[in-house]
C-alpha positions as CSV (number, residue, x, y, z in Angstrom):
1,X,158.2,55.4,125.0
2,X,159.3,55.0,128.6
3,X,161.9,57.1,130.2
4,X,165.2,55.2,130.8
5,X,167.1,55.9,134.0
6,X,170.7,57.1,133.7
7,X,173.5,59.0,135.3
8,X,175.0,62.3,134.2
9,X,178.6,61.7,133.3
10,X,179.8,65.0,131.9
11,X,178.8,68.5,130.9
12,X,179.8,70.8,128.0
13,X,178.2,74.0,126.8
14,X,176.7,72.2,123.7
15,X,175.8,68.8,125.2
16,X,175.8,66.5,128.2
17,X,176.8,62.9,128.5
18,X,174.5,60.4,130.1
19,X,175.1,56.6,130.7
20,X,171.9,54.5,130.8
21,X,171.5,52.3,133.9
22,X,169.6,49.4,132.2
23,X,171.7,49.2,129.1
24,X,175.2,50.5,129.8
25,X,175.6,52.9,126.8
26,X,176.8,56.5,126.9
27,X,174.5,59.0,125.1
28,X,174.9,62.6,124.2
29,X,172.0,65.0,124.9
30,X,172.4,68.1,122.8
31,X,171.6,71.7,124.0
32,X,168.4,72.1,121.9
33,X,166.9,69.0,123.6
34,X,168.0,70.2,127.0
35,X,166.5,73.6,126.5
36,X,163.3,72.2,125.1
37,X,162.8,70.4,128.4
38,X,164.1,72.8,131.0
39,X,164.9,76.1,129.2
40,X,168.2,78.0,128.8
41,X,171.2,77.0,130.9
42,X,174.8,77.7,131.7
43,X,177.4,75.0,132.0
44,X,179.9,75.2,134.8
45,X,183.4,76.0,133.5
46,X,184.8,72.9,135.2
47,X,182.3,70.6,133.4
48,X,180.6,69.4,136.6
49,X,177.2,71.1,136.5
50,X,174.3,72.7,134.6
51,X,172.3,75.6,136.0
52,X,169.0,76.3,134.3
53,X,167.6,79.8,134.2
54,X,163.9,78.8,134.4
55,X,162.4,78.8,137.9
56,X,161.6,75.3,139.0
57,X,164.1,73.7,136.5
58,X,166.7,71.4,138.1
59,X,170.3,72.1,138.8
60,X,172.2,69.0,137.6
61,X,175.7,67.9,138.7
62,X,177.9,65.1,137.4
63,X,176.7,61.9,139.1
64,X,173.1,62.9,139.4
65,X,170.3,60.5,138.2
66,X,168.4,61.6,135.2
67,X,165.8,60.0,132.9
68,X,165.9,60.0,129.1
69,X,163.0,59.5,126.8
70,X,163.3,59.2,122.9
71,X,160.9,61.7,121.4
72,X,162.0,61.7,117.8
73,X,164.7,61.4,115.2
74,X,166.0,64.4,113.2
75,X,169.1,65.4,111.3
76,X,170.8,62.1,111.9
77,X,170.4,61.9,115.6
78,X,167.8,60.7,118.1
79,X,166.0,63.5,120.0
80,X,166.2,62.8,123.7
81,X,164.1,64.5,126.3
82,X,165.7,64.6,129.8
83,X,163.4,64.1,132.7
84,X,163.8,64.3,136.5
85,X,164.9,61.0,137.9
86,X,162.3,58.7,139.4
């Protein structure tokens, strides 16, 4: 499945919110899916950024472009794998 381009809208400790560009829908990407892609992270207290601990992992801020790819379905939700934009 292709990665769909989107924009990071919000950050919480357990999930992030992404709006897709091609089909304007807001999706939640949960912490396990984020950590599977880029490793452990900390969310900024003000809800504007994610900082990943793994060297080479991105630092994401609200408004940044991100790609999302569906990689499976489990426990009632789609598993989404974030990818660098582009």
